PLY file of the C-alpha trace (Angstrom):
ply
format ascii 1.0
element vertex 82
property float x
property float y
property float z
element edge 81
property int vertex1
property int vertex2
end_header
0.00 0.00 0.00
1.27 3.46 -0.86
0.52 6.30 1.54
1.24 9.17 -0.85
4.44 10.01 1.02
2.67 10.49 4.35
3.23 8.32 7.36
0.19 7.68 9.52
0.10 6.16 12.97
-1.90 3.01 13.52
-1.40 1.92 9.94
-2.26 -1.74 9.49
0.64 -3.83 8.14
0.72 -7.36 6.78
3.99 -9.14 5.97
3.63 -12.07 3.60
6.05 -14.40 1.81
6.19 -15.06 -1.95
3.41 -17.62 -1.61
1.14 -14.96 -0.02
1.25 -16.73 3.34
0.95 -14.18 6.16
4.04 -14.14 8.40
3.12 -11.16 10.59
0.36 -8.64 10.91
-0.40 -5.77 13.22
-0.35 -2.04 13.70
2.55 0.39 13.64
3.00 3.64 15.46
5.76 6.20 15.36
7.37 9.00 17.32
8.60 12.10 15.52
9.97 14.98 17.54
12.37 17.38 15.82
15.14 15.31 14.22
14.18 12.15 16.13
12.10 9.53 14.33
11.25 5.99 15.45
8.65 3.61 14.08
7.71 0.47 15.97
5.14 -2.32 16.09
2.41 -1.15 18.46
0.63 -4.49 18.12
1.95 -7.53 16.24
1.08 -11.17 15.69
3.67 -13.52 14.15
2.49 -16.60 12.22
4.07 -19.84 10.99
2.12 -22.36 8.92
-1.12 -20.57 9.83
-0.38 -21.00 13.55
0.12 -18.06 15.87
3.68 -18.10 17.27
3.70 -14.82 19.15
1.49 -11.86 19.86
2.27 -8.49 21.44
-0.62 -6.34 22.58
-0.76 -2.58 22.04
1.97 -0.45 23.61
5.60 0.40 23.00
8.01 -2.44 23.77
10.82 -2.02 26.29
13.32 -2.33 23.42
11.74 0.54 21.44
11.22 2.60 24.61
14.96 2.45 25.36
15.69 3.95 21.91
13.65 7.07 22.72
15.67 9.96 24.23
14.85 10.61 27.91
13.35 14.04 27.19
10.80 12.52 24.79
9.64 9.66 27.03
7.22 11.64 29.19
4.18 10.92 27.02
5.05 7.23 26.60
4.80 6.20 30.25
1.14 5.19 30.00
1.53 3.16 26.78
4.74 1.32 27.67
4.60 -2.48 27.62
7.29 -4.80 28.94
0 1
1 2
2 3
3 4
4 5
5 6
6 7
7 8
8 9
9 10
10 11
11 12
12 13
13 14
14 15
15 16
16 17
17 18
18 19
19 20
20 21
21 22
22 23
23 24
24 25
25 26
26 27
27 28
28 29
29 30
30 31
31 32
32 33
33 34
34 35
35 36
36 37
37 38
38 39
39 40
40 41
41 42
42 43
43 44
44 45
45 46
46 47
47 48
48 49
49 50
50 51
51 52
52 53
53 54
54 55
55 56
56 57
57 58
58 59
59 60
60 61
61 62
62 63
63 64
64 65
65 66
66 67
67 68
68 69
69 70
70 71
71 72
72 73
73 74
74 75
75 76
76 77
77 78
78 79
79 80
80 81
């Protein structure tokens, strides 16, 4: 899908292989403050052979949270997931 050069939060994403088998699906979110930009999976489900392997509910992961500069973390406290 082409977004006309605009990034939108909570965009649905599906990753599929060459055989059109879904490998992951979910929602992305992003943080953009000045020169800082980070996009991350807000919610993701990973699939193998049509079986769910992993699922992460909505919220920024600890890994992504650690990439955000301290001064930009204030609004992420309530959405952080471990």
